N, C-alpha and C positions, 0 to 999 in steps of 0.2 A: 509465608510461602507455602503453597500447596504442593505436596509431593505427588508424582504421577502414580506410583505404586506404593501407597502408604503402608499397608499391612506387610507386604513383602520386604520393604525397606526396614521396617521395625524389626522383623525377624533377623535380617542380616546384621543390623546394628547390635542387636542383643547378642548374637554370636560373637561379634567383634569385641564387645565389652567383656564377655566371659573370658575370651583369650587374654585380654589385657589384664583383667583381675588376677588370673592364675599366673601368667608369665611375668607381668609387670613391665617396667621400662628397661631399656638398654640392650635389647637383643637385636640381632640382624633381621632384616626384612624376611629373609628366607625362613627363619625360625617361626616368625608370626604366620607366614603363609602356610607352612606345614601344619601348625597347630589349628589354624582357621579351617583348613581343609578337613581335618578330623572333626572339628566342631560342626561344620556344615553337615558332614555325614551323620553325626550323632543326632542332629536336629531335623534331618530329612530335607535339608535345603538343597535344591537342585543347583549344581554348579558345573562349570568347565574351568579348568585351571590353565593358565598361560595360553589362552586362545588367540590365534592370529586373526586379525580383522583387516579387510581391505581398506585402503585409503583412497578417497576420490578427490580429484582436483578438477574443478570446472567440468564435472560429469565424466572425467576420464579416470580410469583406475590406474593408480601408480604402481610401479614394480615393488616398491617398499610396502611392507605391511606394518600394522601396529599390534604388538603383542600385549594384551591386557593381563593383569594378574588373575582376575576371576570374571566370568560372566555368570550371573546368578539368574535362575529362572529363564534363561534365554533372552533376557532383555535389560538386565541391570549390570552395568560395568562397575567393577570394584578395583581400584588401584590402591595398593598398600604403600605406606610411607613410614619409615622408621628413622629416628635420629638419635 
């Protein structure tokens, strides 16, 4: 599978892996999100946290929005999941 933004995606994954290596398993999603925000800053990765995006249905904008965990580089959506 070819990634659209291969180099940028690799940078994001490397930051995620660093957070996972340091924190490990078992924390809440909010803990990983805060740590990842700091890691993005340390690495100079451009991001917006908890950004609200419009939802379209048949070319109509719905009243409800979709809040994503991170938008990196203005074009890559990152959703965190913890279990």
